[in-house]
PDB file of N, CA, C and O in Angstrom, chain B, residues numbered from 101:
ATOM      1  N   MET B 101      73.809  20.724 -35.623  1.00  0.00           N
ATOM      2  CA  MET B 101      73.909  19.674 -36.560  1.00  0.00           C
ATOM      3  C   MET B 101      74.723  18.444 -35.931  1.00  0.00           C
ATOM      4  O   MET B 101      75.707  18.671 -35.227  1.00  0.00           O
ATOM      5  N   THR B 102      74.343  17.287 -36.166  1.00  0.00           N
ATOM      6  CA  THR B 102      75.039  16.176 -35.612  1.00  0.00           C
ATOM      7  C   THR B 102      76.387  16.009 -36.297  1.00  0.00           C
ATOM      8  O   THR B 102      76.609  16.471 -37.416  1.00  0.00           O
ATOM      9  N   PRO B 103      77.321  15.296 -35.543  1.00  0.00           N
ATOM     10  CA  PRO B 103      78.595  15.154 -36.141  1.00  0.00           C
ATOM     11  C   PRO B 103      78.612  14.281 -37.439  1.00  0.00           C
ATOM     12  O   PRO B 103      79.473  14.421 -38.307  1.00  0.00           O
ATOM     13  N   GLU B 104      77.671  13.436 -37.502  1.00  0.00           N
ATOM     14  CA  GLU B 104      77.496  12.573 -38.676  1.00  0.00           C
ATOM     15  C   GLU B 104      76.985  13.435 -39.817  1.00  0.00           C
ATOM     16  O   GLU B 104      77.493  13.276 -40.927  1.00  0.00           O
ATOM     17  N   LEU B 105      76.106  14.258 -39.657  1.00  0.00           N
ATOM     18  CA  LEU B 105      75.550  15.084 -40.715  1.00  0.00           C
ATOM     19  C   LEU B 105      76.694  16.195 -41.189  1.00  0.00           C
ATOM     20  O   LEU B 105      76.800  16.546 -42.364  1.00  0.00           O
ATOM     21  N   GLU B 106      77.421  16.633 -40.263  1.00  0.00           N
ATOM     22  CA  GLU B 106      78.647  17.529 -40.504  1.00  0.00           C
ATOM     23  C   GLU B 106      79.548  16.828 -41.398  1.00  0.00           C
ATOM     24  O   GLU B 106      79.945  17.382 -42.423  1.00  0.00           O
ATOM     25  N   THR B 107      79.917  15.593 -41.072  1.00  0.00           N
ATOM     26  CA  THR B 107      80.877  14.739 -41.930  1.00  0.00           C
ATOM     27  C   THR B 107      80.252  14.571 -43.269  1.00  0.00           C
ATOM     28  O   THR B 107      80.924  14.761 -44.283  1.00  0.00           O
ATOM     29  N   TYR B 108      79.044  14.237 -43.326  1.00  0.00           N
ATOM     30  CA  TYR B 108      78.327  14.004 -44.607  1.00  0.00           C
ATOM     31  C   TYR B 108      78.508  15.194 -45.528  1.00  0.00           C
ATOM     32  O   TYR B 108      78.920  15.053 -46.680  1.00  0.00           O
ATOM     33  N   PHE B 109      78.198  16.354 -45.009  1.00  0.00           N
ATOM     34  CA  PHE B 109      78.346  17.563 -45.819  1.00  0.00           C
ATOM     35  C   PHE B 109      79.775  17.912 -46.157  1.00  0.00           C
ATOM     36  O   PHE B 109      80.072  18.335 -47.274  1.00  0.00           O
ATOM     37  N   ASN B 110      80.684  17.731 -45.168  1.00  0.00           N
ATOM     38  CA  ASN B 110      82.108  17.937 -45.501  1.00  0.00           C
ATOM     39  C   ASN B 110      82.720  17.092 -46.478  1.00  0.00           C
ATOM     40  O   ASN B 110      83.535  17.537 -47.285  1.00  0.00           O
ATOM     41  N   ASN B 111      82.309  15.703 -46.438  1.00  0.00           N
ATOM     42  CA  ASN B 111      82.782  14.782 -47.534  1.00  0.00           C
ATOM     43  C   ASN B 111      82.297  15.294 -48.904  1.00  0.00           C
ATOM     44  O   ASN B 111      83.085  15.294 -49.850  1.00  0.00           O
ATOM     45  N   TYR B 112      81.123  15.698 -49.036  1.00  0.00           N
ATOM     46  CA  TYR B 112      80.696  16.232 -50.334  1.00  0.00           C
ATOM     47  C   TYR B 112      81.340  17.452 -50.638  1.00  0.00           C
ATOM     48  O   TYR B 112      81.625  17.637 -51.821  1.00  0.00           O
ATOM     49  N   ASN B 113      81.653  18.400 -49.735  1.00  0.00           N
ATOM     50  CA  ASN B 113      82.354  19.620 -50.072  1.00  0.00           C
ATOM     51  C   ASN B 113      83.739  19.242 -50.628  1.00  0.00           C
ATOM     52  O   ASN B 113      84.198  19.870 -51.582  1.00  0.00           O
ATOM     53  N   GLN B 114      84.401  18.249 -50.067  1.00  0.00           N
ATOM     54  CA  GLN B 114      85.718  17.808 -50.554  1.00  0.00           C
ATOM     55  C   GLN B 114      85.638  17.359 -51.964  1.00  0.00           C
ATOM     56  O   GLN B 114      86.506  17.626 -52.796  1.00  0.00           O
ATOM     57  N   LEU B 115      84.513  16.633 -52.217  1.00  0.00           N
ATOM     58  CA  LEU B 115      84.348  16.034 -53.492  1.00  0.00           C
ATOM     59  C   LEU B 115      84.100  17.094 -54.575  1.00  0.00           C
ATOM     60  O   LEU B 115      84.616  16.990 -55.688  1.00  0.00           O
ATOM     61  N   PHE B 116      83.310  18.105 -54.234  1.00  0.00           N
ATOM     62  CA  PHE B 116      82.947  19.172 -55.161  1.00  0.00           C
ATOM     63  C   PHE B 116      84.161  20.037 -55.409  1.00  0.00           C
ATOM     64  O   PHE B 116      84.170  20.661 -56.471  1.00  0.00           O
ATOM     65  N   ASN B 117      85.150  20.163 -54.617  1.00  0.00           N
ATOM     66  CA  ASN B 117      86.318  20.952 -54.773  1.00  0.00           C
ATOM     67  C   ASN B 117      87.390  20.183 -55.522  1.00  0.00           C
ATOM     68  O   ASN B 117      88.447  20.743 -55.811  1.00  0.00           O
ATOM     69  N   HIS B 118      87.176  19.030 -55.817  1.00  0.00           N
ATOM     70  CA  HIS B 118      88.189  18.213 -56.494  1.00  0.00           C
ATOM     71  C   HIS B 118      88.155  18.376 -58.046  1.00  0.00           C
ATOM     72  O   HIS B 118      87.079  18.283 -58.637  1.00  0.00           O
ATOM     73  N   ASP B 119      89.244  18.603 -58.667  1.00  0.00           N
ATOM     74  CA  ASP B 119      89.372  18.795 -60.131  1.00  0.00           C
ATOM     75  C   ASP B 119      88.583  17.680 -60.957  1.00  0.00           C
ATOM     76  O   ASP B 119      87.891  17.957 -61.936  1.00  0.00           O
ATOM     77  N   GLY B 120      88.757  16.428 -60.470  1.00  0.00           N
ATOM     78  CA  GLY B 120      88.127  15.380 -61.137  1.00  0.00           C
ATOM     79  C   GLY B 120      86.608  15.449 -61.164  1.00  0.00           C
ATOM     80  O   GLY B 120      85.999  14.965 -62.118  1.00  0.00           O
ATOM     81  N   PHE B 121      85.986  16.021 -60.172  1.00  0.00           N
ATOM     82  CA  PHE B 121      84.502  16.214 -60.040  1.00  0.00           C
ATOM     83  C   PHE B 121      84.158  17.259 -61.068  1.00  0.00           C
ATOM     84  O   PHE B 121      83.201  17.090 -61.825  1.00  0.00           O
ATOM     85  N   LYS B 122      84.893  18.302 -61.113  1.00  0.00           N
ATOM     86  CA  LYS B 122      84.614  19.437 -62.019  1.00  0.00           C
ATOM     87  C   LYS B 122      84.646  18.948 -63.488  1.00  0.00           C
ATOM     88  O   LYS B 122      83.816  19.301 -64.325  1.00  0.00           O
ATOM     89  N   GLN B 123      85.696  18.088 -63.734  1.00  0.00           N
ATOM     90  CA  GLN B 123      85.852  17.492 -65.122  1.00  0.00           C
ATOM     91  C   GLN B 123      84.659  16.632 -65.382  1.00  0.00           C
ATOM     92  O   GLN B 123      84.074  16.705 -66.463  1.00  0.00           O
ATOM     93  N   LEU B 124      84.295  15.865 -64.487  1.00  0.00           N
ATOM     94  CA  LEU B 124      83.025  15.004 -64.654  1.00  0.00           C
ATOM     95  C   LEU B 124      81.838  15.877 -64.976  1.00  0.00           C
ATOM     96  O   LEU B 124      81.160  15.615 -65.969  1.00  0.00           O
ATOM     97  N   ILE B 125      81.563  16.843 -64.240  1.00  0.00           N
ATOM     98  CA  ILE B 125      80.420  17.664 -64.467  1.00  0.00           C
ATOM     99  C   ILE B 125      80.449  18.349 -65.813  1.00  0.00           C
ATOM    100  O   ILE B 125      79.423  18.463 -66.484  1.00  0.00           O
ATOM    101  N   ASN B 126      81.632  18.808 -66.212  1.00  0.00           N
ATOM    102  CA  ASN B 126      81.762  19.390 -67.520  1.00  0.00           C
ATOM    103  C   ASN B 126      81.416  18.363 -68.690  1.00  0.00           C
ATOM    104  O   ASN B 126      80.713  18.682 -69.649  1.00  0.00           O
ATOM    105  N   GLU B 127      81.946  17.171 -68.528  1.00  0.00           N
ATOM    106  CA  GLU B 127      81.639  16.176 -69.557  1.00  0.00           C
ATOM    107  C   GLU B 127      80.187  15.694 -69.523  1.00  0.00           C
ATOM    108  O   GLU B 127      79.573  15.418 -70.553  1.00  0.00           O
ATOM    109  N   LEU B 128      79.659  15.604 -68.280  1.00  0.00           N
ATOM    110  CA  LEU B 128      78.140  15.249 -68.339  1.00  0.00           C
ATOM    111  C   LEU B 128      77.331  16.319 -68.881  1.00  0.00           C
ATOM    112  O   LEU B 128      76.320  16.042 -69.526  1.00  0.00           O
ATOM    113  N   SER B 129      77.715  17.622 -68.662  1.00  0.00           N
ATOM    114  CA  SER B 129      76.980  18.756 -69.222  1.00  0.00           C
ATOM    115  C   SER B 129      76.974  18.719 -70.745  1.00  0.00           C
ATOM    116  O   SER B 129      75.968  18.977 -71.406  1.00  0.00           O
ATOM    117  N   ASN B 130      78.164  18.381 -71.270  1.00  0.00           N
ATOM    118  CA  ASN B 130      78.385  18.227 -72.701  1.00  0.00           C
ATOM    119  C   ASN B 130      77.552  17.112 -73.303  1.00  0.00           C
ATOM    120  O   ASN B 130      76.931  17.238 -74.359  1.00  0.00           O
ATOM    121  N   ASN B 131      77.576  16.039 -72.581  1.00  0.00           N
ATOM    122  CA  ASN B 131      76.772  14.923 -73.083  1.00  0.00           C
ATOM    123  C   ASN B 131      75.272  15.164 -72.974  1.00  0.00           C
ATOM    124  O   ASN B 131      74.543  14.812 -73.902  1.00  0.00           O
ATOM    125  N   ALA B 132      74.769  15.757 -71.870  1.00  0.00           N
ATOM    126  CA  ALA B 132      73.418  16.165 -71.761  1.00  0.00           C
ATOM    127  C   ALA B 132      72.951  17.114 -72.824  1.00  0.00           C
ATOM    128  O   ALA B 132      71.833  16.986 -73.323  1.00  0.00           O
ATOM    129  N   THR B 133      73.818  18.105 -73.197  1.00  0.00           N
ATOM    130  CA  THR B 133      73.463  18.957 -74.317  1.00  0.00           C
ATOM    131  C   THR B 133      73.298  18.188 -75.602  1.00  0.00           C
ATOM    132  O   THR B 133      72.349  18.411 -76.353  1.00  0.00           O
ATOM    133  N   GLN B 134      74.305  17.202 -75.880  1.00  0.00           N
ATOM    134  CA  GLN B 134      74.161  16.456 -77.078  1.00  0.00           C
ATOM    135  C   GLN B 134      72.845  15.608 -77.130  1.00  0.00           C
ATOM    136  O   GLN B 134      72.121  15.575 -78.124  1.00  0.00           O
ATOM    137  N   LEU B 135      72.613  14.954 -76.017  1.00  0.00           N
ATOM    138  CA  LEU B 135      71.426  14.007 -75.910  1.00  0.00           C
ATOM    139  C   LEU B 135      70.053  14.902 -75.976  1.00  0.00           C
ATOM    140  O   LEU B 135      69.016  14.401 -76.411  1.00  0.00           O
ATOM    141  N   ALA B 136      70.107  16.130 -75.560  1.00  0.00           N
ATOM    142  CA  ALA B 136      68.928  16.986 -75.589  1.00  0.00           C
ATOM    143  C   ALA B 136      68.525  17.362 -77.019  1.00  0.00           C
ATOM    144  O   ALA B 136      67.384  17.771 -77.237  1.00  0.00           O
ATOM    145  N   ASP B 137      69.473  17.228 -78.045  1.00  0.00           N
ATOM    146  CA  ASP B 137      69.124  17.455 -79.348  1.00  0.00           C
ATOM    147  C   ASP B 137      68.406  16.346 -79.964  1.00  0.00           C
ATOM    148  O   ASP B 137      69.045  15.367 -80.349  1.00  0.00           O
ATOM    149  N   ILE B 138      67.093  16.405 -80.100  1.00  0.00           N
ATOM    150  CA  ILE B 138      66.248  15.397 -80.468  1.00  0.00           C
ATOM    151  C   ILE B 138      65.943  15.224 -81.926  1.00  0.00           C
ATOM    152  O   ILE B 138      65.097  14.417 -82.310  1.00  0.00           O
ATOM    153  N   GLN B 139      66.668  16.021 -82.771  1.00  0.00           N
ATOM    154  CA  GLN B 139      66.459  15.954 -84.232  1.00  0.00           C
ATOM    155  C   GLN B 139      66.711  14.644 -84.904  1.00  0.00           C
ATOM    156  O   GLN B 139      66.081  14.325 -85.912  1.00  0.00           O
ATOM    157  N   SER B 140      67.648  13.859 -84.348  1.00  0.00           N
ATOM    158  CA  SER B 140      67.975  12.650 -84.900  1.00  0.00           C
ATOM    159  C   SER B 140      67.401  11.499 -84.266  1.00  0.00           C
ATOM    160  O   SER B 140      67.815  10.372 -84.538  1.00  0.00           O
ATOM    161  N   VAL B 141      66.382  11.719 -83.356  1.00  0.00           N
ATOM    162  CA  VAL B 141      65.661  10.558 -82.706  1.00  0.00           C
ATOM    163  C   VAL B 141      64.754   9.842 -83.699  1.00  0.00           C
ATOM    164  O   VAL B 141      64.005  10.473 -84.445  1.00  0.00           O
ATOM    165  N   LYS B 142      64.832   8.540 -83.695  1.00  0.00           N
ATOM    166  CA  LYS B 142      64.164   7.713 -84.708  1.00  0.00           C
ATOM    167  C   LYS B 142      62.746   7.359 -84.277  1.00  0.00           C
ATOM    168  O   LYS B 142      61.862   7.220 -85.122  1.00  0.00           O
ATOM    169  N   ASP B 143      62.516   7.209 -82.964  1.00  0.00           N
ATOM    170  CA  ASP B 143      61.234   6.680 -82.480  1.00  0.00           C
ATOM    171  C   ASP B 143      60.976   7.149 -81.009  1.00  0.00           C
ATOM    172  O   ASP B 143      61.845   7.733 -80.362  1.00  0.00           O
ATOM    173  N   LEU B 144      59.886   6.897 -80.579  1.00  0.00           N
ATOM    174  CA  LEU B 144      59.369   7.225 -79.263  1.00  0.00           C
ATOM    175  C   LEU B 144      60.232   6.598 -78.223  1.00  0.00           C
ATOM    176  O   LEU B 144      60.562   7.256 -77.236  1.00  0.00           O
ATOM    177  N   GLU B 145      60.635   5.303 -78.394  1.00  0.00           N
ATOM    178  CA  GLU B 145      61.426   4.547 -77.518  1.00  0.00           C
ATOM    179  C   GLU B 145      62.789   5.264 -77.297  1.00  0.00           C
ATOM    180  O   GLU B 145      63.208   5.384 -76.146  1.00  0.00           O
ATOM    181  N   GLU B 146      63.441   5.708 -78.272  1.00  0.00           N
ATOM    182  CA  GLU B 146      64.629   6.357 -78.227  1.00  0.00           C
ATOM    183  C   GLU B 146      64.608   7.743 -77.558  1.00  0.00           C
ATOM    184  O   GLU B 146      65.542   8.216 -76.910  1.00  0.00           O
ATOM    185  N   LEU B 147      63.399   8.346 -77.802  1.00  0.00           N
ATOM    186  CA  LEU B 147      63.184   9.695 -77.159  1.00  0.00           C
ATOM    187  C   LEU B 147      63.124   9.454 -75.627  1.00  0.00           C
ATOM    188  O   LEU B 147      63.844  10.110 -74.875  1.00  0.00           O
ATOM    189  N   PHE B 148      62.258   8.508 -75.163  1.00  0.00           N
ATOM    190  CA  PHE B 148      62.205   8.232 -73.725  1.00  0.00           C
ATOM    191  C   PHE B 148      63.515   7.837 -73.147  1.00  0.00           C
ATOM    192  O   PHE B 148      63.842   8.244 -72.032  1.00  0.00           O
ATOM    193  N   PHE B 149      64.289   7.052 -73.864  1.00  0.00           N
ATOM    194  CA  PHE B 149      65.563   6.627 -73.408  1.00  0.00           C
ATOM    195  C   PHE B 149      66.576   7.867 -73.233  1.00  0.00           C
ATOM    196  O   PHE B 149      67.330   7.964 -72.264  1.00  0.00           O
ATOM    197  N   ARG B 150      66.515   8.712 -74.182  1.00  0.00           N
ATOM    198  CA  ARG B 150      67.300   9.880 -74.089  1.00  0.00           C
ATOM    199  C   ARG B 150      66.900  10.769 -72.884  1.00  0.00           C
ATOM    200  O   ARG B 150      67.724  11.304 -72.143  1.00  0.00           O
ATOM    201  N   LYS B 151      65.521  10.878 -72.756  1.00  0.00           N
ATOM    202  CA  LYS B 151      65.051  11.651 -71.630  1.00  0.00           C
ATOM    203  C   LYS B 151      65.536  11.100 -70.354  1.00  0.00           C
ATOM    204  O   LYS B 151      65.960  11.866 -69.489  1.00  0.00           O
ATOM    205  N   GLY B 152      65.504   9.805 -70.170  1.00  0.00           N
ATOM    206  CA  GLY B 152      66.098   9.221 -69.002  1.00  0.00           C
ATOM    207  C   GLY B 152      67.544   9.528 -68.755  1.00  0.00           C
ATOM    208  O   GLY B 152      68.002   9.762 -67.637  1.00  0.00           O
ATOM    209  N   GLN B 153      68.247   9.514 -69.889  1.00  0.00           N
ATOM    210  CA  GLN B 153      69.755   9.640 -69.790  1.00  0.00           C
ATOM    211  C   GLN B 153      69.957  11.161 -69.249  1.00  0.00           C
ATOM    212  O   GLN B 153      70.722  11.425 -68.322  1.00  0.00           O
ATOM    213  N   VAL B 154      69.213  12.084 -69.908  1.00  0.00           N
ATOM    214  CA  VAL B 154      69.363  13.553 -69.517  1.00  0.00           C
ATOM    215  C   VAL B 154      68.932  13.726 -68.086  1.00  0.00           C
ATOM    216  O   VAL B 154      69.619  14.438 -67.354  1.00  0.00           O
ATOM    217  N   ALA B 155      67.851  13.133 -67.627  1.00  0.00           N
ATOM    218  CA  ALA B 155      67.478  13.208 -66.207  1.00  0.00           C
ATOM    219  C   ALA B 155      68.600  12.692 -65.351  1.00  0.00           C
ATOM    220  O   ALA B 155      68.955  13.357 -64.378  1.00  0.00           O
ATOM    221  N   ALA B 156      69.123  11.666 -65.616  1.00  0.00           N
ATOM    222  CA  ALA B 156      70.158  10.997 -64.730  1.00  0.00           C
ATOM    223  C   ALA B 156      71.384  11.959 -64.718  1.00  0.00           C
ATOM    224  O   ALA B 156      71.919  12.232 -63.643  1.00  0.00           O
ATOM    225  N   PHE B 157      71.826  12.462 -65.858  1.00  0.00           N
ATOM    226  CA  PHE B 157      73.004  13.407 -65.906  1.00  0.00           C
ATOM    227  C   PHE B 157      72.618  14.717 -65.095  1.00  0.00           C
ATOM    228  O   PHE B 157      73.460  15.310 -64.420  1.00  0.00           O
ATOM    229  N   ALA B 158      71.388  15.109 -65.191  1.00  0.00           N
ATOM    230  CA  ALA B 158      70.966  16.399 -64.474  1.00  0.00           C
ATOM    231  C   ALA B 158      71.111  16.170 -63.012  1.00  0.00           C
ATOM    232  O   ALA B 158      71.545  17.084 -62.310  1.00  0.00           O
ATOM    233  N   THR B 159      70.774  14.993 -62.483  1.00  0.00           N
ATOM    234  CA  THR B 159      70.846  14.663 -61.071  1.00  0.00           C
ATOM    235  C   THR B 159      72.288  14.851 -60.577  1.00  0.00           C
ATOM    236  O   THR B 159      72.524  15.426 -59.515  1.00  0.00           O
ATOM    237  N   VAL B 160      73.194  14.380 -61.329  1.00  0.00           N
ATOM    238  CA  VAL B 160      74.718  14.435 -60.921  1.00  0.00           C
ATOM    239  C   VAL B 160      75.125  15.954 -61.086  1.00  0.00           C
ATOM    240  O   VAL B 160      75.766  16.553 -60.222  1.00  0.00           O
ATOM    241  N   ILE B 161      74.717  16.499 -62.215  1.00  0.00           N
ATOM    242  CA  ILE B 161      75.168  17.930 -62.559  1.00  0.00           C
ATOM    243  C   ILE B 161      74.630  18.804 -61.429  1.00  0.00           C
ATOM    244  O   ILE B 161      75.377  19.683 -61.000  1.00  0.00           O
ATOM    245  N   ASN B 162      73.453  18.661 -60.918  1.00  0.00           N
ATOM    246  CA  ASN B 162      72.819  19.528 -59.943  1.00  0.00           C
ATOM    247  C   ASN B 162      73.162  19.030 -58.453  1.00  0.00           C
ATOM    248  O   ASN B 162      72.613  19.583 -57.500  1.00  0.00           O
ATOM    249  N   LEU B 163      73.998  18.070 -58.277  1.00  0.00           N
ATOM    250  CA  LEU B 163      74.251  17.488 -56.967  1.00  0.00           C
ATOM    251  C   LEU B 163      74.841  18.534 -56.155  1.00  0.00           C
ATOM    252  O   LEU B 163      74.413  18.633 -55.005  1.00  0.00           O
ATOM    253  N   GLU B 164      75.667  19.265 -56.508  1.00  0.00           N
ATOM    254  CA  GLU B 164      76.439  20.339 -55.649  1.00  0.00           C
ATOM    255  C   GLU B 164      75.377  21.326 -55.172  1.00  0.00           C
ATOM    256  O   GLU B 164      75.400  21.680 -53.994  1.00  0.00           O
ATOM    257  N   ASN B 165      74.447  21.796 -56.008  1.00  0.00           N
ATOM    258  CA  ASN B 165      73.455  22.641 -55.603  1.00  0.00           C
ATOM    259  C   ASN B 165      72.470  22.024 -54.582  1.00  0.00           C
ATOM    260  O   ASN B 165      72.088  22.648 -53.592  1.00  0.00           O
ATOM    261  N   THR B 166      72.099  20.827 -54.863  1.00  0.00           N
ATOM    262  CA  THR B 166      71.210  20.123 -53.981  1.00  0.00           C
ATOM    263  C   THR B 166      71.850  19.947 -52.591  1.00  0.00           C
ATOM    264  O   THR B 166      71.183  20.196 -51.587  1.00  0.00           O
ATOM    265  N   ILE B 167      73.080  19.541 -52.508  1.00  0.00           N
ATOM    266  CA  ILE B 167      73.689  19.358 -51.228  1.00  0.00           C
ATOM    267  C   ILE B 167      73.892  20.698 -50.469  1.00  0.00           C
ATOM    268  O   ILE B 167      73.697  20.763 -49.255  1.00  0.00           O
ATOM    269  N   THR B 168      74.268  21.717 -51.173  1.00  0.00           N
ATOM    270  CA  THR B 168      74.381  23.057 -50.631  1.00  0.00           C
ATOM    271  C   THR B 168      73.060  23.591 -50.008  1.00  0.00           C
ATOM    272  O   THR B 168      73.036  24.146 -48.909  1.00  0.00           O
ATOM    273  N   ALA B 169      71.958  23.385 -50.788  1.00  0.00           N
ATOM    274  CA  ALA B 169      70.660  23.731 -50.230  1.00  0.00           C
ATOM    275  C   ALA B 169      70.282  22.907 -48.960  1.00  0.00           C
ATOM    276  O   ALA B 169      69.724  23.391 -47.975  1.00  0.00           O
ATOM    277  N   ALA B 170      70.643  21.642 -49.099  1.00  0.00           N
ATOM    278  CA  ALA B 170      70.330  20.727 -47.849  1.00  0.00           C
ATOM    279  C   ALA B 170      71.235  21.242 -46.607  1.00  0.00           C
ATOM    280  O   ALA B 170      70.722  21.337 -45.492  1.00  0.00           O
ATOM    281  N   ARG B 171      72.414  21.526 -46.799  1.00  0.00           N
ATOM    282  CA  ARG B 171      73.240  22.083 -45.748  1.00  0.00           C
ATOM    283  C   ARG B 171      72.660  23.372 -45.250  1.00  0.00           C
ATOM    284  O   ARG B 171      72.565  23.561 -44.038  1.00  0.00           O
ATOM    285  N   GLU B 172      72.288  24.225 -46.077  1.00  0.00           N
ATOM    286  CA  GLU B 172      71.789  25.585 -45.567  1.00  0.00           C
ATOM    287  C   GLU B 172      70.440  25.340 -44.827  1.00  0.00           C
ATOM    288  O   GLU B 172      70.186  25.992 -43.814  1.00  0.00           O
ATOM    289  N   GLN B 173      69.608  24.453 -45.291  1.00  0.00           N
ATOM    290  CA  GLN B 173      68.407  24.122 -44.640  1.00  0.00           C
ATOM    291  C   GLN B 173      68.729  23.548 -43.191  1.00  0.00           C
ATOM    292  O   GLN B 173      68.120  23.996 -42.220  1.00  0.00           O
ATOM    293  N   ALA B 174      69.681  22.564 -43.054  1.00  0.00           N
ATOM    294  CA  ALA B 174      70.007  22.000 -41.855  1.00  0.00           C
ATOM    295  C   ALA B 174      70.624  23.070 -40.864  1.00  0.00           C
ATOM    296  O   ALA B 174      70.377  23.039 -39.658  1.00  0.00           O
ATOM    297  N   GLU B 175      71.380  23.947 -41.407  1.00  0.00           N
ATOM    298  CA  GLU B 175      71.929  25.021 -40.515  1.00  0.00           C
ATOM    299  C   GLU B 175      70.877  25.983 -40.138  1.00  0.00           C
ATOM    300  O   GLU B 175      70.953  26.508 -39.028  1.00  0.00           O
ATOM    301  N   ALA B 176      69.857  26.289 -40.970  1.00  0.00           N
ATOM    302  CA  ALA B 176      68.776  27.179 -40.585  1.00  0.00           C
ATOM    303  C   ALA B 176      67.947  26.445 -39.439  1.00  0.00           C
ATOM    304  O   ALA B 176      67.638  27.032 -38.402  1.00  0.00           O
ATOM    305  N   GLU B 177      67.637  25.226 -39.679  1.00  0.00           N
ATOM    306  CA  GLU B 177      66.864  24.472 -38.655  1.00  0.00           C
ATOM    307  C   GLU B 177      67.570  24.437 -37.321  1.00  0.00           C
ATOM    308  O   GLU B 177      66.918  24.471 -36.277  1.00  0.00           O
ATOM    309  N   GLU B 178      68.922  24.368 -37.329  1.00  0.00           N
ATOM    310  CA  GLU B 178      69.731  24.375 -36.209  1.00  0.00           C
ATOM    311  C   GLU B 178      69.576  25.643 -35.408  1.00  0.00           C
ATOM    312  O   GLU B 178      69.389  25.646 -34.191  1.00  0.00           O
ATOM    313  N   GLU B 179      69.670  26.799 -36.216  1.00  0.00           N
ATOM    314  CA  GLU B 179      69.634  28.106 -35.706  1.00  0.00           C
ATOM    315  C   GLU B 179      68.255  28.319 -34.987  1.00  0.00           C
ATOM    316  O   GLU B 179      68.183  28.945 -33.929  1.00  0.00           O
ATOM    317  N   GLU B 180      67.163  27.768 -35.609  1.00  0.00           N
ATOM    318  CA  GLU B 180      65.783  27.972 -35.139  1.00  0.00           C
ATOM    319  C   GLU B 180      65.618  27.189 -33.733  1.00  0.00           C
ATOM    320  O   GLU B 180      64.906  27.598 -32.815  1.00  0.00           O
ATOM    321  N   GLU B 181      66.378  26.009 -33.704  1.00  0.00           N
ATOM    322  CA  GLU B 181      66.220  25.241 -32.405  1.00  0.00           C
ATOM    323  C   GLU B 181      66.999  25.735 -31.378  1.00  0.00           C
ATOM    324  O   GLU B 181      66.670  25.528 -30.210  1.00  0.00           O
ATOM    325  N   ASP B 182      68.160  26.470 -31.713  1.00  0.00           N
ATOM    326  CA  ASP B 182      69.133  26.907 -30.559  1.00  0.00           C
ATOM    327  C   ASP B 182      69.632  28.309 -31.011  1.00  0.00           C
ATOM    328  O   ASP B 182      70.758  28.478 -31.478  1.00  0.00           O
ATOM    329  N   PRO B 183      68.696  29.330 -30.839  1.00  0.00           N
ATOM    330  CA  PRO B 183      69.142  30.642 -31.229  1.00  0.00           C
ATOM    331  C   PRO B 183      70.229  31.135 -30.304  1.00  0.00           C
ATOM    332  O   PRO B 183      70.260  30.827 -29.112  1.00  0.00           O
ATOM    333  N   ILE B 184      71.130  31.923 -30.902  1.00  0.00           N
ATOM    334  CA  ILE B 184      72.178  32.532 -30.159  1.00  0.00           C
ATOM    335  C   ILE B 184      71.744  33.772 -29.473  1.00  0.00           C
ATOM    336  O   ILE B 184      71.186  34.664 -30.113  1.00  0.00           O
ATOM    337  N   ASN B 185      71.991  33.878 -28.101  1.00  0.00           N
ATOM    338  CA  ASN B 185      71.579  35.085 -27.508  1.00  0.00           C
ATOM    339  C   ASN B 185      72.662  36.207 -27.660  1.00  0.00           C
ATOM    340  O   ASN B 185      73.834  36.030 -27.330  1.00  0.00           O
ATOM    341  N   VAL B 186      72.233  37.239 -28.125  1.00  0.00           N
ATOM    342  CA  VAL B 186      73.158  38.403 -28.393  1.00  0.00           C
ATOM    343  C   VAL B 186      73.011  39.456 -27.435  1.00  0.00           C
ATOM    344  O   VAL B 186      73.700  40.473 -27.524  1.00  0.00           O
TER     345      VAL B 186
END
């Protein structure tokens, strides 16, 4: 893995371990749950607006899993390119 990519993943790891990030994810999850309740939606325009909001929240909520998967893939690709001789 390049030093730049390692720094990229390490920076995200620091962010994910910060209490503020955990607090943000909790609040976004609560907001997404409220927005997903469509019983009070008045029209199609509001429905699509809420759908966009929930999708945006989901992107941030799932960011840690996305970055973790990307790091694991990068590490696996690195192992394939440079296998360790045992």
